[in-house]
C-alpha positions as CSV (number, residue, x, y, z in Angstrom):
1,X,17.8,33.5,22.5
2,X,21.5,34.0,21.6
3,X,22.0,31.5,18.8
4,X,25.7,32.5,18.5
5,X,26.6,31.2,22.0
6,X,28.6,27.9,22.0
7,X,26.3,24.9,22.3
8,X,26.9,22.2,24.8
9,X,25.0,19.2,23.5
10,X,24.6,15.9,25.2
11,X,22.8,12.7,24.0
12,X,20.7,10.6,26.2
13,X,20.9,7.2,24.5
14,X,23.6,6.7,21.9
15,X,22.2,4.1,19.4
16,X,22.6,4.3,15.6
17,X,20.5,7.4,15.1
18,X,22.3,9.4,17.9
19,X,25.7,8.4,16.7
20,X,24.9,9.5,13.1
21,X,23.6,12.8,14.4
22,X,26.9,13.2,16.4
23,X,29.0,12.4,13.4
24,X,27.1,15.0,11.3
25,X,27.3,17.7,14.0
26,X,31.1,17.1,14.4
27,X,31.6,17.4,10.7
28,X,29.5,20.7,10.8
29,X,31.8,22.1,13.5
30,X,29.8,21.5,16.6
31,X,32.3,20.6,19.4
32,X,32.0,19.4,23.0
33,X,29.6,16.5,22.2
34,X,29.0,14.0,24.9
35,X,26.6,11.1,25.5
36,X,25.2,8.8,28.2
37,X,23.9,5.4,27.5
38,X,23.3,2.6,30.1
39,X,25.6,0.4,27.9
40,X,28.6,2.5,29.0
41,X,28.2,1.0,32.4
42,X,29.3,-2.4,31.2
43,X,26.3,-3.7,29.2
44,X,26.6,-6.1,26.3
45,X,26.7,-3.2,23.8
46,X,29.6,-1.3,25.4
47,X,32.2,-2.1,22.7
48,X,29.9,-0.9,19.9
49,X,29.0,2.1,21.9
50,X,32.6,3.1,22.3
51,X,33.3,2.6,18.6
52,X,30.4,4.9,17.7
53,X,31.6,7.5,20.1
54,X,35.1,7.4,18.8
55,X,34.0,8.0,15.2
56,X,32.5,11.4,16.1
57,X,34.8,12.4,19.0
58,X,31.9,12.1,21.4
59,X,32.8,11.9,25.0
60,X,30.9,9.1,26.8
61,X,29.6,10.1,30.2
62,X,30.0,7.8,33.2
63,X,26.6,8.7,34.7
64,X,23.6,11.0,34.5
65,X,25.1,13.6,36.8
66,X,27.1,15.2,34.0
67,X,23.8,16.3,32.3
68,X,23.9,19.3,34.7
69,X,26.4,20.9,32.3
70,X,24.1,20.5,29.2
71,X,22.6,23.4,27.3
72,X,20.8,20.9,25.1
73,X,19.9,17.2,25.7
74,X,18.8,15.1,22.7
75,X,16.9,12.2,24.1
76,X,17.0,9.4,21.6
77,X,15.6,6.4,23.4
78,X,13.0,3.8,22.5
79,X,9.4,5.0,22.8
80,X,8.6,2.7,25.7
81,X,11.4,4.4,27.7
82,X,10.5,8.0,27.0
83,X,9.0,8.8,30.4
84,X,11.5,6.7,32.4
85,X,14.4,8.4,30.6
86,X,13.0,11.8,31.3
87,X,12.5,10.9,35.0
88,X,16.0,9.5,35.3
89,X,17.8,12.5,33.9
90,X,15.5,15.3,35.2
91,X,17.1,15.7,38.6
92,X,20.4,16.6,36.9
93,X,19.0,19.1,34.3
94,X,19.6,22.8,34.8
95,X,16.9,25.4,34.5
96,X,16.9,27.0,31.1
97,X,18.3,24.0,29.3
98,X,16.5,22.3,26.5
99,X,15.4,18.7,26.4
100,X,14.6,17.6,22.8
101,X,12.7,14.3,22.9
102,X,13.2,12.4,19.6
103,X,11.5,9.2,20.8
104,X,8.5,7.8,18.8
105,X,6.4,8.0,21.9
106,X,2.7,8.8,22.0
107,X,1.5,12.4,22.4
108,X,0.4,11.5,26.0
109,X,3.8,10.2,26.8
110,X,5.5,13.2,25.4
111,X,3.3,15.5,27.5
112,X,4.1,13.5,30.6
113,X,7.8,13.7,29.8
114,X,7.5,17.4,29.3
115,X,5.8,17.8,32.7
116,X,8.7,15.8,34.3
117,X,11.5,17.9,32.9
118,X,9.5,21.1,33.0
119,X,9.3,20.8,36.8
120,X,13.1,21.5,36.8
121,X,12.7,24.6,34.7
122,X,14.0,22.8,31.6
123,X,12.4,23.6,28.3
124,X,10.9,20.6,26.4
125,X,10.8,20.1,22.6
126,X,8.6,17.4,21.1
127,X,10.5,16.2,18.0
128,X,9.9,13.6,15.4
129,X,12.2,12.1,12.8
130,X,10.3,11.6,9.6
131,X,12.9,10.1,7.3
132,X,15.9,7.7,7.2
133,X,18.7,8.6,9.5
134,X,21.1,6.1,7.9
135,X,20.4,7.7,4.6
136,X,20.5,11.4,5.7
137,X,22.3,11.5,9.0
138,X,21.6,14.6,11.1
139,X,20.1,16.3,8.0
140,X,17.1,14.0,8.0
141,X,13.8,15.9,8.1
142,X,12.6,16.6,11.6
143,X,9.3,18.0,12.8
144,X,9.0,19.8,16.1
145,X,6.3,21.3,18.3
146,X,6.0,23.0,21.6
147,X,6.7,26.5,22.9
148,X,10.5,25.9,22.7
149,X,10.5,24.4,19.2
150,X,11.4,27.6,17.4
151,X,14.6,28.0,19.5
152,X,15.5,24.4,18.6
153,X,15.1,25.2,14.9
154,X,17.0,28.5,15.2
155,X,20.0,26.9,16.8
156,X,20.3,23.6,14.9
157,X,19.5,24.6,11.4
158,X,22.7,26.5,11.5
159,X,24.4,23.1,11.9
160,X,22.6,21.6,8.9
161,X,19.5,20.2,10.5
162,X,16.2,20.2,8.5
163,X,13.6,21.2,11.0
164,X,9.9,22.1,10.4
165,X,7.6,23.5,13.1
166,X,4.2,21.8,13.2
167,X,2.5,23.5,16.1
168,X,2.7,25.2,19.4
169,X,1.4,22.3,21.5
170,X,3.6,19.5,22.9
171,X,2.3,16.2,21.3
172,X,1.5,17.7,17.9
173,X,4.8,16.4,16.4
174,X,4.4,13.0,18.1
175,X,0.8,12.7,16.7
176,X,1.9,13.8,13.2
177,X,4.7,11.3,13.1
178,X,2.6,8.4,14.4
179,X,-0.3,9.0,12.1
180,X,2.0,9.6,9.2
181,X,3.5,6.1,10.0
182,X,0.1,4.5,9.2
183,X,0.5,5.9,5.7
184,X,4.2,5.1,5.3
185,X,4.3,1.7,6.9
186,X,0.9,0.8,5.5
187,X,2.2,1.5,2.0
188,X,5.2,-0.6,2.8
189,X,3.1,-3.5,3.9
190,X,0.8,-3.2,0.8
191,X,3.9,-3.3,-1.4
192,X,5.1,-6.4,0.4
193,X,1.9,-8.3,0.1
194,X,1.0,-7.2,-3.4
195,X,4.4,-7.6,-5.0
196,X,5.1,-11.0,-3.5
197,X,1.7,-12.1,-5.0
198,X,2.7,-10.5,-8.3
199,X,6.1,-12.2,-8.3
200,X,4.5,-15.6,-7.7
201,X,1.9,-14.9,-10.4
202,X,4.6,-13.8,-12.9
203,X,3.2,-10.3,-13.4
204,X,5.5,-8.1,-11.3
205,X,6.6,-5.7,-14.0
206,X,3.1,-5.4,-15.4
207,X,1.7,-4.5,-12.0
208,X,4.5,-2.1,-11.2
209,X,4.3,-0.4,-14.6
210,X,0.5,0.1,-14.3
211,X,0.5,1.2,-10.7
212,X,3.5,3.5,-10.9
213,X,1.9,5.1,-14.0
214,X,-1.1,5.8,-11.9
215,X,1.0,7.3,-9.1
216,X,3.1,9.4,-11.5
217,X,0.1,10.9,-13.2
218,X,-0.4,13.6,-10.5
219,X,1.0,14.9,-7.3
220,X,0.8,12.7,-4.2
221,X,-1.6,15.2,-2.6
222,X,-3.8,15.1,-5.7
223,X,-3.8,11.3,-5.5
224,X,-4.9,11.4,-1.9
225,X,-7.8,13.7,-2.8
226,X,-8.7,11.5,-5.8
227,X,-8.9,8.3,-3.7
228,X,-10.8,9.8,-0.8
229,X,-13.3,11.7,-3.0
230,X,-14.1,8.5,-5.0
231,X,-14.1,6.3,-1.9
232,X,-17.1,8.0,-0.5
233,X,-19.3,6.8,-3.3
234,X,-17.5,3.7,-4.7
235,X,-16.5,1.8,-1.5
236,X,-19.0,-1.0,-2.0
237,X,-17.9,-1.7,-5.6
238,X,-14.3,-1.6,-4.6
239,X,-14.9,-4.0,-1.8
240,X,-16.3,-6.5,-4.3
241,X,-13.3,-6.0,-6.6
242,X,-10.8,-6.6,-3.8
243,X,-12.7,-9.7,-2.7
244,X,-11.8,-11.1,-6.1
245,X,-8.2,-10.0,-5.6
246,X,-8.2,-12.0,-2.4
247,X,-8.5,-15.2,-4.3
248,X,-5.3,-14.5,-6.2
249,X,-3.5,-13.8,-2.9
250,X,-4.6,-17.1,-1.5
251,X,-3.7,-18.9,-4.7
252,X,-0.2,-17.4,-4.4
253,X,0.1,-18.9,-0.8
254,X,0.2,-15.5,0.8
255,X,-1.7,-14.6,4.0
256,X,-4.1,-11.8,2.9
257,X,-3.6,-9.5,5.9
258,X,-3.5,-6.3,4.0
259,X,-6.1,-7.4,1.5
260,X,-8.5,-8.3,4.3
261,X,-8.0,-5.0,5.9
262,X,-8.8,-3.2,2.6
263,X,-12.0,-5.2,2.3
264,X,-12.9,-4.3,5.9
265,X,-12.4,-0.6,5.4
266,X,-14.3,-0.6,2.1
267,X,-17.2,-2.5,3.6
268,X,-17.2,-0.3,6.7
269,X,-17.7,2.8,4.5
270,X,-20.3,1.1,2.3
271,X,-22.3,0.2,5.4
272,X,-22.7,3.9,6.4
273,X,-24.7,6.7,4.8
274,X,-21.6,8.3,3.3
275,X,-22.7,8.1,-0.3
276,X,-26.2,9.4,0.6
277,X,-24.7,12.2,2.7
278,X,-22.6,13.2,-0.4
279,X,-25.7,13.1,-2.7
280,X,-24.2,10.0,-4.4
281,X,-21.7,12.3,-6.0
282,X,-18.0,12.6,-5.4
283,X,-17.3,15.4,-2.9
284,X,-15.6,18.4,-4.5
285,X,-12.5,18.3,-2.4
286,X,-10.4,16.3,0.0
287,X,-11.7,18.4,2.8
288,X,-15.3,17.7,1.8
289,X,-14.6,14.0,1.6
290,X,-13.0,13.9,5.0
291,X,-16.0,15.8,6.4
292,X,-18.3,13.1,5.2
293,X,-16.1,10.2,6.3
294,X,-15.3,11.7,9.7
295,X,-19.0,12.2,10.4
296,X,-20.1,8.8,9.2
297,X,-17.4,6.4,10.4
298,X,-17.5,5.0,13.9
299,X,-16.3,7.3,16.6
300,X,-17.8,10.5,15.3
301,X,-19.4,12.9,17.7
302,X,-23.0,11.9,18.5
303,X,-25.5,13.9,16.4
304,X,-22.8,15.2,14.0
305,X,-24.3,16.9,11.1
């Protein structure tokens, strides 16, 4: 693909993330930006939409028909609307154009959207934003997958985007983002529950000092390996310990949602043959620990060895 050819980029959906992308691209020298959002047709958000467009020099499109001029479409719509948005704009896409779907939709929805736009000869890219757009703008880390993902990377890294390829299959980026969200949002929820309890118990700094020292002692990947390797053989003991922690959560007047989930996970592993499968020794690596847990936990293939 000729990455030096002028790019005609249009946004489908022009919320906060899209408007910040547009501002970054404009600052990086990408001209001819335009966008379509239902609010432009007189919805309650029209005034805000027009203010956002003006800040980046983005031309607001009166309807979907103008997408026929797009070389690139950045679809930045809510996940529940990913398929509908693709179907709405597909009749107006030209063959050879690129449709980059940034929605946080499921892998199945991404594949369905790809089929919809692909029927028009449009090339689909499964993309996922894995950082904070308000903090980083269009330079936020993005992962991408699908046969057209490398072309997306080649064109838009030249405008300052941070794009990593994660696989050749559509749905890989979506799955990576959503499973990563379990870790990121789960950690967020744990901090909320634990630190509110700590604050009400008068030990916030002590808890943070101790826990952050634990996190800072090694790389994040090494911490993941340490926790999963030891979990295989120590889940039962840890369940008992967190049961005692639960009393402090209740005393602080906090609903123990995350604490109860921790206990359930620990007890689930303790109720399997994970420790016996590992010879009651910590597995040697993260991969070995995952092999034990994936086999023993519910949902593994029947007869897995």
